[in-house]
C-alpha positions as CSV (number, residue, x, y, z in Angstrom):
1,X,-12.3,12.7,-22.2
2,X,-13.8,9.4,-21.8
3,X,-14.0,7.8,-18.4
4,X,-13.9,4.1,-18.0
5,X,-16.1,2.0,-15.7
6,X,-14.6,0.1,-13.1
7,X,-16.4,-3.6,-12.3
8,X,-17.0,-5.0,-9.5
9,X,-13.8,-7.2,-9.4
10,X,-11.5,-3.6,-10.0
11,X,-10.9,-4.2,-13.6
12,X,-11.3,-1.3,-16.1
13,X,-12.7,-1.5,-19.6
14,X,-9.6,-2.1,-21.9
15,X,-7.5,-5.1,-20.7
16,X,-4.3,-3.5,-22.4
17,X,-3.3,-1.2,-19.2
18,X,-4.3,-3.9,-16.7
19,X,-2.0,-6.1,-18.4
20,X,0.9,-3.9,-18.2
21,X,0.7,-2.7,-14.5
22,X,-0.7,-6.3,-12.7
23,X,-1.3,-4.4,-9.3
24,X,-3.8,-1.4,-9.3
25,X,-3.8,0.6,-12.6
26,X,-4.5,3.6,-11.5
27,X,-2.1,3.7,-8.7
28,X,1.6,4.2,-9.6
29,X,4.4,1.9,-7.8
30,X,5.2,2.7,-4.3
31,X,8.5,4.5,-4.1
32,X,9.6,2.7,-1.2
33,X,8.7,-0.9,-0.4
34,X,9.7,-2.0,3.6
35,X,9.7,-5.7,3.8
36,X,8.6,-6.6,7.4
37,X,7.7,-9.8,6.3
38,X,8.4,-12.4,9.1
39,X,8.3,-9.4,11.9
40,X,6.1,-9.1,14.8
41,X,4.1,-5.8,15.3
42,X,4.9,-3.2,16.3
43,X,8.1,-3.7,14.3
44,X,6.5,-3.2,10.9
45,X,5.3,0.1,12.2
46,X,8.6,1.0,13.5
47,X,10.1,0.5,10.5
48,X,7.5,2.6,8.6
49,X,8.0,5.5,11.0
50,X,11.6,5.5,10.6
51,X,11.9,5.2,6.6
52,X,8.6,7.5,6.0
53,X,10.7,11.0,5.5
54,X,12.9,8.8,2.7
55,X,9.9,9.4,0.2
56,X,8.6,13.0,-0.9
57,X,5.2,14.3,0.0
58,X,2.7,12.6,-1.8
59,X,4.5,9.5,-2.7
60,X,3.4,6.3,-1.5
61,X,5.1,3.6,0.8
62,X,4.5,-0.2,0.7
63,X,4.8,-2.2,3.8
64,X,4.9,-6.0,3.5
65,X,3.9,-7.6,6.7
66,X,2.1,-11.2,7.7
67,X,1.6,-10.6,11.1
68,X,-2.2,-10.6,11.5
69,X,-1.9,-7.7,14.0
70,X,-0.6,-5.4,11.1
71,X,-4.0,-5.4,9.5
72,X,-5.0,-3.0,12.0
73,X,-2.2,-1.4,13.4
74,X,-1.1,0.0,10.4
75,X,-4.2,1.8,9.2
76,X,-4.7,2.9,12.7
77,X,-1.0,4.5,12.7
78,X,-1.9,6.1,9.7
79,X,-5.0,7.9,11.1
80,X,-3.1,8.7,14.3
81,X,-0.1,10.1,12.0
82,X,-2.2,11.9,9.6
83,X,-1.2,10.0,6.8
84,X,-3.3,8.4,3.9
85,X,-3.8,4.8,4.2
86,X,-4.4,4.1,0.6
87,X,-5.0,0.5,0.6
88,X,-4.6,-3.0,1.4
89,X,-3.5,-6.0,-0.8
90,X,-3.2,-9.7,-0.1
91,X,0.4,-11.0,-1.4
92,X,0.6,-14.4,-3.0
93,X,2.7,-16.1,-0.9
94,X,1.1,-14.9,2.5
95,X,1.0,-11.8,3.9
96,X,-0.4,-8.1,3.1
97,X,0.9,-5.1,1.4
98,X,-0.1,-1.9,2.8
99,X,0.2,1.2,0.9
100,X,0.6,4.5,2.6
101,X,0.9,8.0,1.1
102,X,3.1,10.6,3.0
103,X,1.2,13.9,3.5
104,X,3.7,15.5,5.1
């Protein structure tokens, strides 16, 4: 088995897999996307907490939010609730996508 190295920009050797999945090639798409754009904190966290149990343990939920407070509040909520904060991505039209893996 050959492992591919990762460049600093996050791309992998072999552009064919990167072209098929534009976000992060190593991550499957989220099982659930919660659109909290235009809502102020703590609403994105409340929406996440209410819908967390809709996905199986191990699956990823994406929360879309454009309130700056979500950048600190969502990772903090994940630590308090023992959920895995996978990553944050910047959305092309403003805001961020926060990826959370359900652990229990």
